Steps between C-alpha positions, in 0.01 A plus 500: 500500500278669758135468601304778671205401720223754546256431785282682750634505852165364622600182314825458692428137596416404140816676384715305747346170391536583130861613546589175671342306212681710240846472656584153355396621154719809535789282610452256210479775237752733664294811551473745787166579660443858611214628714468799729598288799855558374476874570723617780471808720642801324398382151306742287229238462311659208818524297622158609172332401496679162860395435429137592195489270711641218779248565268199517443258215197339664218680683280290727174647629335339803144599415243543777232753597764677712734512199236677290416734789861613545550855377878455495482190281243662269676838473867390498573131456248405230586792269874429538443130427279581201773725360732197497260295284 
């Protein structure tokens, strides 16, 4: 099982704290957590993110004003996540 975390980069500190809190749960229930921090140089990041959303069973949204202000999240991630529902 895989979880995709969508967050605004302005919320980097909140993401790090949330990820640390989620890690024991992921370990206990044997699922992988994916977020864009796992992108590596040379990745086609738009395609990689779309593929990870499609492959994920769980989609976690870290909601904040910055999240709602993000054009990328609004135009790409949210529609792809909604298509999975």
